[in-house]
C-alpha positions as CSV (number, residue, x, y, z in Angstrom):
1,M,-0.1,0.2,0.0
2,V,1.3,3.3,-1.1
3,S,0.2,6.8,0.2
4,F,1.4,10.2,-0.7
5,S,1.1,13.7,0.9
6,Q,-1.9,15.8,0.0
7,K,0.1,18.8,-0.1
8,K,2.9,18.3,-2.7
9,P,4.2,15.1,-3.8
10,L,7.4,15.6,-1.8
11,V,7.1,12.8,0.6
12,K,5.4,9.4,0.9
13,A,5.3,6.4,3.2
14,E,4.7,2.9,2.2
15,I,4.3,-0.5,4.0
16,D,4.9,-3.8,2.2
17,T,1.7,-5.4,4.1
18,T,-1.3,-4.2,5.8
19,N,-2.0,-7.6,7.8
20,I,0.4,-9.3,10.0
21,R,0.0,-11.7,12.9
22,I,1.4,-10.9,16.5
23,G,5.3,-10.8,16.4
24,E,5.7,-10.8,12.7
25,Q,7.7,-8.2,11.1
26,F,7.1,-5.9,8.1
27,N,8.8,-2.9,6.4
28,L,8.2,0.7,6.5
29,K,9.7,3.1,3.8
30,I,9.7,6.8,3.7
31,S,10.7,8.6,0.5
32,I,11.4,12.4,-0.1
33,N,12.0,13.5,-3.7
34,E,14.5,15.9,-2.3
35,I,18.0,15.4,-0.9
36,K,19.1,19.0,0.6
37,N,17.9,20.4,3.8
38,V,15.8,17.7,4.7
39,I,15.2,16.5,8.3
40,I,13.4,13.2,9.3
41,P,12.4,13.3,12.9
42,K,12.1,10.2,15.1
43,L,9.5,7.7,14.0
44,E,6.1,8.3,16.0
45,L,4.1,5.1,16.7
46,K,1.2,3.8,18.8
47,G,0.8,0.1,19.5
48,L,3.8,-0.8,17.0
49,E,7.3,-1.0,17.7
50,V,10.5,-0.3,15.9
51,I,12.7,-3.5,15.6
52,D,15.5,-2.0,13.2
53,S,16.1,1.1,11.2
54,A,18.6,1.5,8.3
55,K,20.7,4.7,7.6
56,T,19.1,7.3,5.0
57,D,19.8,6.2,1.6
58,T,20.2,8.7,-1.4
59,L,18.7,7.4,-4.7
60,K,19.1,9.8,-7.7
61,N,17.4,12.8,-6.4
62,S,15.6,11.3,-3.5
63,L,16.2,10.2,0.2
64,V,14.9,7.0,1.2
65,K,14.5,5.7,5.1
66,K,13.5,2.2,5.9
67,Y,12.1,0.8,9.0
68,V,11.3,-2.5,10.5
69,L,8.2,-2.7,12.5
70,T,6.2,-5.3,14.4
71,G,3.2,-5.4,16.9
72,F,2.7,-7.6,20.1
73,D,-0.8,-6.8,20.7
74,S,-3.8,-7.9,18.4
75,G,-6.1,-5.2,16.7
76,S,-5.9,-2.3,14.3
77,F,-3.2,0.2,14.5
78,Y,-2.4,3.3,12.5
79,I,1.0,4.6,11.7
80,P,0.2,8.3,12.3
81,Q,1.2,10.9,9.8
82,Q,5.0,11.6,10.0
83,Q,6.1,15.3,9.7
84,I,9.2,15.8,7.5
85,F,10.8,19.1,7.2
86,V,12.1,19.9,3.6
87,K,14.0,23.5,3.3
88,N,12.4,24.4,6.6
89,Q,8.9,23.6,5.2
90,A,6.9,20.7,7.1
91,F,5.3,18.0,4.9
92,L,3.0,15.2,6.3
93,T,2.8,11.7,5.1
94,D,-0.6,9.9,5.2
95,S,-1.4,7.7,8.0
96,L,-1.4,3.8,7.4
97,L,-3.5,1.0,8.8
98,I,-1.8,-2.2,10.1
99,N,-4.2,-5.1,11.2
100,V,-2.4,-7.4,13.8
101,A,-4.2,-10.8,14.3
102,T,-3.7,-13.5,17.0
103,I,-2.2,-16.9,16.3
104,A,-5.0,-19.4,16.1
105,I,-4.5,-22.2,18.4
106,D,-6.1,-25.9,18.1
107,T,-6.5,-26.7,21.6
108,S,-7.6,-30.4,20.6
109,K,-4.0,-31.4,19.8
110,I,-2.4,-29.9,22.8
111,K,-1.4,-32.7,25.2
112,K,-2.7,-31.8,28.7
113,F,-0.7,-32.5,31.8
114,P,-1.7,-32.4,35.4
115,I,-1.1,-29.3,37.3
116,K,2.0,-29.6,39.3
117,S,2.6,-28.3,43.0
118,I,4.5,-25.0,43.3
119,K,8.3,-25.6,43.7
120,S,10.4,-23.4,45.8
121,E,13.4,-21.9,44.0
122,P,16.8,-23.1,45.4
123,Y,18.6,-20.4,47.5
124,V,21.5,-18.4,46.1
125,L,24.0,-15.9,47.4
126,D,21.7,-12.8,47.1
127,D,19.2,-14.5,49.3
128,F,21.5,-14.1,52.3
129,K,23.2,-10.7,51.4
130,G,21.0,-9.0,54.1
131,Y,22.0,-11.3,56.7
132,I,25.6,-11.1,55.6
133,W,25.8,-7.5,56.2
134,I,24.0,-7.6,59.3
135,A,26.6,-10.1,60.5
136,L,29.5,-8.0,59.2
137,V,28.1,-4.9,61.0
138,A,27.5,-6.6,64.2
139,L,31.3,-8.0,64.0
140,L,32.8,-4.7,63.3
141,L,30.6,-3.0,66.3
142,L,31.9,-5.8,68.3
143,G,35.6,-5.5,67.2
144,L,35.5,-1.8,67.7
145,L,34.0,-2.3,71.2
146,V,36.5,-4.9,72.2
147,Y,39.3,-2.6,71.2
148,F,38.4,0.4,72.8
149,I,37.8,-1.7,75.9
150,F,41.4,-3.1,75.6
151,F,42.9,0.0,74.6
152,R,41.4,2.0,77.5
153,K,42.5,-0.9,79.9
154,K,45.9,-0.9,78.5
155,K,46.1,3.0,78.6
156,E,45.1,2.7,82.4
157,V,47.8,0.0,83.3
158,E,50.3,2.3,81.3
159,E,49.5,5.0,83.4
160,E,49.5,3.3,86.6
161,V,53.0,1.9,85.9
162,V,55.7,4.1,87.3
163,I,59.0,3.6,85.4
164,P,61.8,4.4,87.7
165,L,64.0,7.1,86.3
166,I,67.8,7.5,87.1
167,P,68.6,10.8,88.8
168,A,68.7,13.8,86.4
169,Y,72.4,14.4,86.9
170,E,73.2,10.8,86.2
171,E,71.1,10.8,83.0
172,A,72.7,14.0,81.6
173,I,76.2,13.2,82.2
174,E,75.8,9.5,80.8
175,K,74.2,11.3,77.6
176,L,77.0,13.7,77.2
177,H,79.3,10.8,77.3
178,Q,77.1,9.1,74.5
179,L,77.2,12.1,72.4
180,D,80.9,12.3,72.5
181,E,81.3,9.0,71.1
182,K,79.0,9.7,68.1
183,L,81.6,12.2,66.8
184,L,78.8,14.3,65.1
185,W,80.7,17.6,64.8
186,Q,83.9,15.9,63.6
187,N,81.9,14.4,60.7
188,N,80.4,17.8,59.8
189,K,77.1,17.1,61.7
190,V,77.3,20.4,63.7
191,K,73.6,21.0,63.7
192,E,72.7,17.5,64.8
193,Y,75.4,18.0,67.4
194,Y,74.1,21.2,69.0
195,S,70.6,19.9,68.8
196,E,71.4,16.9,71.0
197,L,73.6,18.9,73.2
198,T,71.0,21.6,74.3
199,E,68.4,18.8,74.3
200,I,70.4,17.1,77.2
201,V,70.9,20.3,79.0
202,R,67.3,21.4,78.5
203,N,66.0,17.8,79.9
204,Y,68.2,18.2,82.6
205,I,67.0,21.8,83.7
206,G,63.7,20.7,83.4
207,R,63.9,17.8,85.7
208,D,66.0,19.3,88.4
209,I,64.9,22.8,88.3
210,E,61.4,21.8,87.6
211,I,60.2,23.9,85.0
212,P,58.8,23.2,81.4
213,T,61.5,23.3,78.7
214,F,59.9,21.5,76.2
215,E,59.0,23.9,73.0
216,Q,60.2,26.7,74.8
217,T,62.5,29.3,73.4
218,S,66.0,30.1,74.8
219,N,64.7,33.5,76.2
220,E,61.7,31.7,77.9
221,I,63.7,29.1,79.5
222,I,66.2,31.6,80.8
223,E,63.2,33.6,82.5
224,L,61.9,30.5,83.9
225,I,65.2,29.6,85.4
226,K,65.4,33.0,87.0
227,A,62.0,33.0,88.4
228,Q,62.3,29.5,89.9
229,N,65.7,30.5,91.2
230,N,64.1,33.4,93.1
231,K,61.1,31.4,94.1
232,K,62.8,28.3,95.7
233,K,66.1,30.3,96.5
234,L,68.2,27.8,94.7
235,G,71.4,30.1,94.8
236,L,72.2,29.8,91.3
237,S,74.8,32.7,90.4
238,K,74.5,35.2,87.6
239,E,77.6,33.6,85.9
240,T,75.8,30.0,86.0
241,I,72.6,31.5,84.3
242,A,74.8,33.5,81.9
243,T,76.4,30.5,80.8
244,I,73.3,28.7,80.2
245,N,72.3,31.6,78.2
246,S,75.3,31.8,76.0
247,L,75.1,27.9,75.3
248,L,71.4,28.1,74.3
249,K,72.4,31.4,72.1
250,N,75.2,29.6,70.3
251,A,73.1,26.5,69.4
252,D,70.3,28.9,68.3
253,L,72.8,30.4,65.7
254,V,73.8,26.8,64.5
255,K,70.4,25.6,64.4
256,F,68.6,28.5,62.7
257,A,71.0,31.1,61.4
258,K,73.4,28.3,59.9
259,S,76.4,29.5,62.0
260,K,79.5,27.3,61.5
261,P,81.7,27.7,64.7
262,L,85.2,26.7,64.8
263,S,86.3,23.4,66.5
264,H,87.6,25.1,69.9
265,E,84.3,26.8,70.1
266,I,82.3,23.7,69.7
267,E,84.6,22.0,72.5
268,D,84.0,25.1,74.8
269,D,80.4,24.7,74.4
270,R,80.7,20.9,75.4
271,K,82.6,21.9,78.5
272,F,80.0,24.6,79.5
273,A,77.1,21.9,79.0
274,E,78.7,19.7,81.7
275,L,79.8,22.8,83.9
276,I,76.2,24.0,84.0
277,I,74.9,20.5,85.2
278,T,77.7,20.2,87.7
279,K,77.1,23.8,89.2
280,I,73.3,23.3,89.2
281,Q,73.2,19.7,90.8
282,P,74.7,20.5,94.2
283,K,72.3,23.4,94.5
284,V,69.3,21.3,93.9
285,I,70.6,18.6,96.3
286,E,70.9,21.4,99.1
287,Y,67.5,22.8,98.4
288,K,65.9,19.3,98.5
289,S,67.7,18.4,101.6
290,T,66.2,21.8,103.1
291,I,62.7,20.8,102.1
292,V,63.2,17.4,103.9
293,A,64.6,18.8,107.1
294,Q,61.5,21.2,107.2
295,T,59.0,18.6,106.7
296,P,57.5,17.7,110.3
297,K,57.9,14.1,111.2
298,I,55.1,11.8,112.3
299,N,55.5,10.0,115.5
300,T,54.3,6.6,114.9
301,N,55.0,5.5,118.4
302,S,52.7,8.2,120.2
303,K,49.7,6.8,122.0
304,T,46.4,8.7,122.9
305,V,45.4,8.3,126.3
306,T,41.8,9.0,127.2
307,K,40.6,9.6,130.9
308,D,37.2,9.4,132.2
309,V,36.1,12.4,134.2
310,D,33.6,11.7,136.9
C-alpha cells in the first residue's frame, strides 16, 4: 500500500503489507524527492514497535529511510502521519493502517498435563546478602567495642606503671658521654650535635629545676630559670645563668642561622654544658635536703590516752 502527502508530492510512506500476525515483522519506507535540507524526525508510533532502522539512502534525487516494525498486541493500529521538514517547510505523510491478528491455536491437539505443585527456587547468595551485611556490621561493632575496652585498660595500666628514672644528673652526664662517642661535629654534623647537646641540658634543667623546657625558646627558658631560682632560693649564680644563656644562644645560631663555629668553640660549648650541670646539681641537692629537713616528722609510736572524768 502506498500513500502520498496531500499538499505536494514531496514525501510518501509505504508498507509492504497491511496484515500481520502478532510478532511478525513488516517494512515501512519513507521517501522524499529532495536531498538537500531534509530533516526526518524520530518515528512516532502507537501500538507498534520499531525493530530496526537503516541509514538514510540517497537514490538519484530522493532520500529513502527504511524501518522494520512489528506489533505484539492484536488489533488495528495506525502509523500516524509523519512530519518531514524540507527546506524548513513541514510536509506530512498519510497515515497507514496495520491489522495485527492473533495466532489461532488448536487446543484439541495440545497434550494436557496435570497441574504440578509449586516448587520453591533453590537458595542463592543474593538471598543471604541482608544477613551477611548484618553479621558484618555486628562483628565490626563488636570488634570496635573490644578494641576500645582493651585500649582503655591498656592505657590505664600504662598510666599506673611508674617507670623508675635514674637521677637527672646521672642521666645528663651519661648522655653527654654518649654524644661524645657519636663524633657528630667531627663528621660535619654540627647542627645535629648542637641539637642533641642543648636537648640534654634542657632535659636536665627541666627535671632538676622543675620547669617546662619543651617547646620553649631560649629566652623563655632563661626567664623560667630566674623565676624558679628566686622562688625556691636555689642560689644559682648570675655566671651560671649567663653560661646557660650563652650555650642556648650559640646553639640557636647554629640551628637557625646556619652559623659554623670553630672546633675550639664547639669544644668550649661541650665543657660549658657539663659545667652547667655540675653547678646546678649541688644547689638542687641542698634545696631538696632543706625541704626534707623542714618537713615535720610523724611520731608513729605516740599513743592517745583517754581519761574518764567523773
